[in-house]
N, C-alpha and C positions, 0 to 999 in steps of 0.2 A: 504493500500500500504506500509506504514511504517513498519507494523508488518511483512509483507511478506519479506521485505528487511532484517529486523532483524533476522527472522527465517532462511533465506538463509545464512546470515553471520555466524550464530551459526552452521549451518550444515557444512559450510566450515571449521570452527574452529575444529569441531568434526573430519572431514576428516584429517586435519593436525595433530591432536592429535593421531589418529590411525596410520597415516604414520610414525610419530616419534616412536611410540611403536613398530611397525613392524620392523623398522630399528634396534631398540635395540634387539628385538628377533632374527633378522637375525645375529647380531653380535655374540650372544651366540651360535647360530646354527653353525656359521663359526668356533668358537673356539672349537666346538665339532665335527669338521671335516665333517660337513654336514651329520652326521649320526644320524638318528632319534632316535635309541636306546640309544645313548650316550646323546642326547639332553633330552630325557625323564628321564634318570638317573640324569642329572643336575637339571631338574625341581623338582624331588623328593628331592634331597639333599639340594637344595637352597630354597625350599618352595616358589619359585617365583610366583606360581599360587595363593598363599594366602598372598602375600606381601601387605603392607598397601595401595599402589596406586591401586593395583588390587581390593582389598576389597572395597575401596572407589568408584572405577568405577562400581562395581557390585551394591553397594548401590544406586548410582545415577541412574543406569539403572532401578532398581526395583522401586525407588521412582518416576521416570518419568512415568513408566507404571501405577503406583498407582494413579498418578495425571492425568490420561487419559482424564478425563472430562475437565481439564484445561491445555491445551497444553502449555500455557504461563508459567505455573509453571514448567512443565517438561523441556521446552526449557531453562529456566533460570538455572535450575540445571545442565543440560548438558553443556550449554555454560560456566558456571563457572568452571566446572570440566575440560573441554577441554582447556581453557586458562591456568588454573593452571598446568595441565599435560604438556602442551607445554613448559611452563617456567621451570618446574621441570626437564624434560628430556634435555632441551637445556643447563642447567647449570651443568649437571652431567659430570664427567670426568672418563675415563676408562683406566685401565692399558694397555689393548690391544684393541684399538678402531677398529671399522669395517673397513676392507679393501674392497673397492667396486670393486672386481674383476669381470670379465665377468660372472662367475657363480653366484656371489652374485647379480649382476644386473638382471640376468634371474629369480632368485628366488624372488627378490623384485618385479619385474614386474608381475609375475604370482600371487603373493599374492595380489598385487594391483588390478589385474583383478578380482580375486575372491571376493574381498571386494566391488569393484564397482558393480559387477553383483548382489550381495546380496542386496546392498543398493538400486540399481535401481529397483529390484523386489519389495522391501518394498515401495518405493516411488510410483511406478505404481499402486500397490495394494491399496494405500491410495487415489489415484487420483479419484475425483468424490464424495468423502465422505465429506459432509459439516462439520462433527464433527472431522475430522482427516486430517490435512494438509500433503501434500507430504513431505514438509521440516521437519516436526516433525517426521514423520515415518522414513525418511532417517536418521535423527539424532539419533533416538532410535536404529536403526539398526547399525549405526556406533559405538554407545556406547556399544552395545552387542558384536560387533566384536572386540572392544578394549579388553573386558573381555576374549574373546576367541582367542586372537591374536596368542597364541602359536599353537593352532590348525590350524590356517590359514597358518602359516609358515611351519608347518609339512606337510600340504596338498600340498603346493607349491613344497616342496622338493620331496615328493612322486610322484607327477605328472611329474616332470622333470627327475626322476631317469633314465628312459630308454635313454633319450637324453644325460644325463651326462655320463652314462656308455659308450655310443658310442664315445662321445668326448674324454673321458679319455683313452679309448683304443687306439684311434688314437695318442694321445700324448705319451702314453707309448711305442707304437710301434716305433714312431719316435725317442724317447730317446734310445731305444734298438738299433736302427739302428746306431745312432751316436756313442754309446759306442762300437759297433762292428767295427766301422771304425777307432777307436783310438788304433792302434796297440801298444802293449807294455805298455799300461796304467796300472799303479799300483793303485788299489782301496783299500783304508783304511777305514774301518767302525769304528765309535766310538759311543758307547751307554753307558747307565748307568742312575741310578736314580738321580745322581748329578754329576756335574763337566764336562759333555761331551762338552758343548759349550766352556768353558775355555780351555780344553785340545785340542780341535779342533784348536783354535786360536794359542796356543803355538806350536803345531806341525807344522802348516803351516808356522809360523814365522821361525822356525828352518829349515824346508825343503826348504824354499825359497832361502836359501844360495846355494843350489846345484841343485834344480829341478824347472821346470815350474810346479807350483802347483795350483790346483783349489780346492775350498772347498764350501760346501753348505753355503750360506750366512744367516745371521740372524737366524730366527727360521724355516728355510726350512728343517724340519727334518721328514716330512711325505713323503709318497710315491709320491704324486703329487708335493710336494715341491722339492724332489730330481729330479723328471722328469723335472720340470721347470728349475732347475739349469743346468741340462745336456743340455737342448735345448737353454738356453739363455747365459750361462756362460762358459761352457766347450769348450776349444779350441782344434783344431787338434794337436797342438804342446805340449799340457799339458802332463806331465809325471806321475804325481801323482794326484789322485782325492780323497779328504778327504770327507767322507759322514757322517754327524751327523744323527743318527737314533733314533727318539723318538717313544714312544709307550704309548697307553692308554688302550690297551687290547691285549690278546694273539694273535699272528699272524701278528701284525703290522710290527715288525722288519723283520720277514721272508719274508714278501711281498716286502720290500725294497731290501733285499738280493737277492731275485729271479730276481730282475731287474738289479742290479749292479754287482752281483757276486764278492764280496770282497775276496781278497787274504790275507788281514791283518785285524786284529781287536783289538780294545781296549775296555775293560769293566771297567769303572771307579768306579762303585758302584752298589750294590743291596740294596735298601732301601724301605721305606714304602710310597714313593710317588705314587699317583694315586691308592691307596689301595681300594678306593671306587669302582673303575671300574675293578680292577683285582680280588678283592675278598679275596686274601690271599697273604702273602709274598712268598709262594712257586710258585704261578702263576707269580709274578713279576720276580722271579729268572729264571723260565723257559723261560719267554719272553725275558729277557735281554740276556740270553745265546743262543737265536736263532741266534744272530750274530756269536758267537764263533762256534756253531754247524754247521754253513753254510760254514766255511772255509775249503779249500782243504787240503789234506794230506801234501802238500809241502808249506802250508801257515804258518802264524805266528800270535799268539795271545799273548796279555799281559793283565793280569787280576789283579785287585787290591785286595791284600791279607788282607787289613785292614777291610774289610767288611765280616762278618762270612758267609753270604749266597753267597758270591763270592768265598771266600777261600775254603769252604767245597765242592764246585762243581768240580768234576773231569773232566778233558778235555783229551780225548784220540784220537780225530779225526785229530788233528794238533799239531804242536809244540807250547807249551804254557809256557811263562815265567810269574812268579808272581812278582809284585812289592809291596813295603810296606814302610811305615814310622814308624809304631808302631808294627804291628804284623809281625815281620821279619822272623819268623821261616818258612823255606821252600821257602822263596822269593829269586829270582835270582837278583833282582834290589832293592837296599836299599839306602835310604837317611840317612846320619849320620852327626854328627857334625853341627847340625842346629843352627845358631846363628843369632839373630835379632839385628838390629841397626837402627839409624835414616836414614841410607842410603839404608836399605832393609834387605836382608837375604843372608848369605853365608851358603853353605852346601856342603857336599861331596857325590857324587854318586858312589856307588860300584856296579859293574855289573859282568856278567859272565867272566870267564877266566882271573880273576885278574884285570879287568878294574877298574880304579879309576879316577874320575875327581873332581877337586875343582871348584865350580861354584858360581856365584853371581847373584842375581836378585833384582830389586827394589820392587818386590812383597813381602808381608809378609803374614804369616798364614800357618799353616800346610797343609790346603787343597790345597793351591796353589803349595806347594812343591810336594805334592802327584800328582797333575795333571801334573806338569812339569816333574816329574819322568816318568810318562807314556809316555809323548811326547818324552823324551830323549831315552827311551828304544826302541820305535818304529823308531825314527830317526836313531839310531845307526844300527838297523837291516836293514833299507833301504839304 
């Protein structure tokens, strides 16, 4: 009786260990926009499938099966690993922890159902065998599922994809309806390998002096993040909507543009971020310029001339001003006379038609001056 209780307790610990690991896998799936191909690229680049906890889990699973004749040895190994893994995962801290959205809950629930079904089959198959207890069979199954948790999460995402597509279509259609009802709304898109979030905040702070302005909050820079912003934050009286546009692969920014139809665009940089998913700097350039290419003929773009892959790309579909701090040749907006002090930075902005402004900010650093320059150029245009 005591052995049965101990075995059942170990099985519960194994289940909790798997639940914690599935939660971590779900966190990484979420950070890869719930896209299986991106998640698989992350697995390859991070080598998570062969991390030391995963290898230790595989070793325990194999050792438990090798000790088949003595299930007590196998259960001891599985129990020790489960407790250690629970402690390890509970003490880890992540830069971007899991956000348990409704979609995340659905994926987690389906992955739990898959795991429970496989474990139940193992336990039922072992029932009635004097040499193999159901608790031991369930624990071994849970240990193997831990080793294959990536597959479980991907299977859950795949099974839910038709439902998610239908739900997302409904959300996008609702967002499009809301945008269509906002007469006279000016939409400003901001993208770039660096600086887009800072530029977004600077621009909103300036525009708030004259307009009712809404912007995508936090890291809501994906299509569904923009959809959520429109449905939850955009008000009928807003006059300007600032949309931060992120991308991890070609087509991501175009997808956002097809939804919000920006008239104005800022390109802060073209650099080597996310090169592992884009494949080349030329693909990064093409993707970032999806925003500029989407602008109408009577729109307006401002592009950072300090990055070669931004400066070298010609823009012919809309009016485009260049801004620069260092590579000022051919730029219409230039920051000069930059001086730093304990109080911050003073600088002069020189713009088209002889415009000149002496400005001061508590911020320091050339990157901040560059981002402010983009925001100032757009604000003056608006």
